[in-house]
Structure formats: structure tokens, C-alpha cells
N, C-alpha and C positions, 0 to 999 in steps of 0.2 A: 504494498500499501504506499511504500514511501516515492514511488514514480511519480511525476508530477501528472501523465496522462491517466493514471489510474485514479489520482485525486479527483481528474476533471469528470470521469466519467461517474466517481461517485457524487460530485457534485450536481451531475445532471438529475439524479433522483430525488435531490430536495424539492420539495412542491414550492417554497418560497424562491428557487430560483429557476423555475421552468421558462420565464418568459426571456430570460439573459439569453445572449446570444453565444455561438461557441467562442467567441474573441475576447467576450466580458468573462465568460465562466473560466478560459483557461488564464485570465488575469486573477479571478479571486484564486485559483488552486495553487497559483504560485505563492500565495502568502498564507497557507494553512498547513498546519502538522495536524499529527495523529496521536492520539492514547487510547489505551484500552483499560478498562476497571473490571474488577471481576465482581460477582454477586454479592452485594452487602456493602460494597466500598463507597463511602462517602467521597462525591466529585469535590463539593463544597459546602460549607456550612453558612448557616444563617450567620449575617453578622460580619461575616469574612469579607475583606476586602478584594472584588473582582475585577479582573480586566480578559476575561476569555469567554467567547463565545464558544459553544459547543454544538457538534453537528453530529448526529446520531446515524451511523454505517448500519450497525446492526446491535438489537438489544433494547432494552427497555428502561426507562430512566423514572423514578418518584422524585415529584417537587413538593415538598412538604414544610409547614411551618412548625415551630414548638413554643410553645406559651412558657411565661415564667413560672410555672407549676411543672413544666415538664412534658405535658400531653403534646403529641404529635398529630396534626390535622394535614391529609394529603391534598394538597391542593388540585394538581393535575397528573396525569400520566403521559409520556412521550416515548415515541417509539421512531424504529426505522424512516427516516427523512424528516424528522421532527429537527428541531435547534431549539437551544434554550440557555438561559444566563446572556441575553442579548443586550440588556439594560446596561450592562457592564461595557459596552462598547462604547454607549452614550456617554456616560457619567461617571465610571470608575469608582462610584458609591458603594458600600457595603452590601453583600446579597441580601436580599428580602426574604429570602427562603433557603431550604438545604437541597441538594440532590443528590440521590443515592440510584446507584446501580441494581437493577432487579434481577440481574441475570449477566453473564459475561457481555459487556459492551462495550463495541469498538466505535470510537469519534473522531472527528475532524475538528480541528481547535483552530480558531482564528482570536489572535491577542488584538486589542484596543489598538496599539500603535500601527500594526499592519492594517489594521481594517481602516483606520483615518488614512493610511497611505493610499491605500485601495482605490476608497471612493474619492478621494481627490482626484485619482487619474479617470475613475469611471463610477457618475454620480446613481447611475441606475441600478448598481449593487445596494447602495445605503436606501434607494427608494423599495426595492425588494422586499429588505430588511424591517423598513417602517410602515408596510404594509399589512404583513403579519404582526407587527406589535401593535397597531391601530386595530386591528381586526382581533386579537387577543383581549385588547381593552373593551372595545365594544362588547364581546361576550361575555365579560366578567361582571360588567355592568349590568346587562340582562338577566345574568343567571342570581347577582345579587338581590335583584329586585323581586324575582319570580321565586327565588328560596325563602325569601325572609316571610312570605304567606305562605307556606306549603309545609303539611305536614312531614313526620319522617318518613311514612310509606311513600309518599310522593316525591320525596326528594330522590328516593332510591330508584323510583322509575324514571326520573326527570335524566339521572348520572347514567341509566343504561342507554336510553335516548342518544345521550348525546356523545355516549362512547360507539352507537351504532352509527350514526352521522360521521364521527372523525376517521373510525378504523372499521367501519362494514363492509365485509366482502359479501357478495353475492353465494350463495350456496343451495343449487336447486330454488326453491321455494322460500327457502329460509336467508336471514342474514346473520352471517357470524361476526361477532366483535372480535376483530383477528388480534388480542392482546389479553396477555396473562392477568388474570383478574379474579381477587382471591376475594372470599367474604369480607376479609378483615381491609382490604383495598377501597371494596364498594364503601363499606360501612365509613373510614375514614372521607374519603370522596362526599360521601353524602352529611356527614357532620350528625352521625347517628350509631346506633350500637351493632355489635355483629349479630348480636340476637335478634333485632328487627330486621336487618338485613335478611336471615335465616327463614324467618316468616314470610316477608314478604316473595322472595326468590320462590318459596315452596306454594305460596297462593298463587303465582304467575305461574308454575309449570302445573299446577292443577286445573289452571283454567286454558291450558297448552297454547300459552302466550309466548315463553321461552323453553330452552333445553340448556342445560348445564352440563357440561362433560369436561373433568379435569381441570378446573379454574378457567374454562372457555364458555361463554354466553354465547349461544344462536336466540337469533329473535324469528319465532316463527309466525305470528301476525302482527305486525309493524303498526296498523291502525289500528287496532283492538289495544295496544300496549298504549298506543298515545291517550286512547280513551280513557284506559285505566287509571294514568296519570294525573287525571282532571277531576276525580273524584277521592273525598278524604279518605286516610287511611289509618 
């Protein structure tokens, strides 16, 4: 993966960079490094000074915050083709959250100094990153408004719908959420307990709306699942 051409091919898989030309991607490829992390390894800690963006080549990463009491809350999950830590490219301020590799994870890395040099030569690269950042902020604001008025059960359903939209893969008549998702992960993402998640998933399975196999969830009836999230639980 150390060769520039390999990095170029990997960058082509990143959703945020799909509109860049081959020449623009080649310029970016010359600025990126690479790093691998083992399962459970902390990539960066909340509060640490950050200066690097990470692009996931293969693997899965959990972004989480820790309260003063030491309680962890998973903010989001990322997988192949996603990037994270992008705020560090703009302000170099302390990290707002921590990042942990959920399995063996390979990343490309882009340091702030290299990023600033690159966007001076090619502004569209900055635009690509900013578009993703704006979309994430918009989604976060919408989610905060929705979740404030939802029951715990509704929040679990909404997280399943969100993950299906982001990582859903058509599998026959079903939508497979192509990400490793334990009940603990879903509980943390939904701001509820594992017991609540267990109850909600059992209920959804009983209705024939989802299927769960080895920490993988498949949505059998998306329309009905959406409606189930509208009623209090």
C-alpha cells in the first residue's frame, strides 16, 4: 500500500472524493500516509490535540464520547470508504470524541500541514471534505431534533433506519446492513440500554421486519420498519 498508485486506487473508493479528477486524486495521493490498527486499539482520545484525518481502507471504527463519570456513548460508526477526524484539518483543536478500531483496520492518513499545502494547489479537494462535513452537521442537527422527542424504542428503530440508509446493501428482497453491529453498539448509538435493544429487536423479528445473524442485521420490510418507528414503544 506504500506505492502512490495503490493509494490513488484506494482514494477512488472514498465517497467524498468521487467527483475529483484523476489528476486531483493523484495530487492528494502524494500527500497521504498509511496506518493500521488492531481490534480495540484507540486511534485517538477525546481531548487530545489532533492534526490528522483518517480514511478507512478496510475495517470499522467507533467514534465515542466519555462523560466526566466515565460513561461511554457511541456517536457513530464508520467503515470502508468513510473518513473521520476531519475537524483536525481545519482548526488543530483538541478532539471532540475518541476513535477506536472495532476490528483490524487499515487507514490512509492526511496531516493538516500536507492538507493545507494540497488545497492551495487544488481547492476542489477542500470543497469535497467540506461538503461531507456540512452534510454530517446537518444530519446531526436533524437527528438531535428527532431524538429529543422519541422514546428509547423509537430511537433504536431510527438508528436501524439510519444505518440501513448509510450501509444498506440489497440482498434479494432484503436490505443487509453491511456493518458489524452488536446489541451493545446499538444501545450506545441509541442512548439506551442493552435490555431495551434486546426487547426491540425481538419485537421487530417477531413482526418479520428484520433478521439478525452474527451481529449483522437485515431489514426485511423497510416500509413497515419506518412505520414502526412512528409509534411510541
